[in-house]
C-alpha positions, 0 to 999 in steps of 0.5 A, a space after each residue: 165383711 168384703 175385703 175392701 172397706 169404703 175406705 180402703 187404699 187398696 189398689 191406690 199409690 201413696 205419694 210422700 208429700 215434701 215434708 216425709 220425714 222418715 228416710 224409708 219413705 221420702 220422695 217414695 211412691 208406694 203401691 197399696 197391695 191390701 188395706 183394712 181395719 188391720 193395717 195396711 200393707 204396700 210396695 215402695 215401687 221407686 226405690 230400686 237397688 243395686 241388685 238385678 233379678 239374675 243376681 237374686 236367681 244366683 243367690 236363691 240357686 235358681 238356673 237362668 238363661 243368660 239370654 232371658 229378658 228379665 234378668 237385668 230387671 232392676 230389684 226395688 227396695 220394696 219397704 223397711 219390713 223384712 228386707 230378705 223377703 222377695 215380692 213380685 208385682 205382676 201383670 199375669 193372670 196365672 196363680 202362683 203358690 202364693 198369689 194375692 189378686 189386688 186388682 184387674 191386671 195387678 197381682 202380688 206373688 212371694 212364692 219361689 215358683 214365680 221366680 223359677 218360671 221368670 227364670 225360664 222365660 214363662 213367667 208374667 211379662 210386666 213385673 216388678 221385684 222388690 225386697 221388703 215391704 211397708 207396713 202399717 198397723 191399725 189406724 197408722 196410715 190413717 193418721 199418717 194421711 190426717 198429718 198430711 204426709 201422703 197423697 193418694 191416687 188411683 194405682 194404674 198398671 201403666 204406672 207400675 209396669 210401663 213408667 221408668 223407676 225414676 219417673 213412677 212418683 211424678 207420674 203418679 202425682 201428675 195422675 191427680 193434676 199434682 206438680 211435685 215441683 210446686 209443693 212446699 214442705 211446709 204443712 199446716 191446718 185450716 
């Protein structure tokens, strides 16, 4: 069996609809890293925390040069699951100790070696750092889609890595011609 089923949402954005009641996902855009018959896993990419990568370095005991470009990188709240666990979405072709290649130019790494490389200014240049992730059990995400909780669209490295955090949701929706300001929070089924 391939790692991408015909209905897989891997390498897609999930854009929360205006009627999203779950406060963990209201007004969010989530990048789906894995989706198969066992469930789905993603990283919310538009929820900044008040923490920087430099603070993460300090907390886990990694010495870093204050001049490193990523020192002031904002850490995102990646989702409500395992909030103490760090994730790095990045563009690097390098493979670290624990890297999942999601799509061309988009990878997810969870091992400390990538943080050490970033602290030494030898890591990937385009990154999103997140604490926690979003997870769905088997069939759960599909049920939420049937209930019109999410819009989906193809992900792009430009939206992930080049669009400011606060504009990512609007940019993802605009990529499929949707203006979120015009969507009603009420849902219905014909």
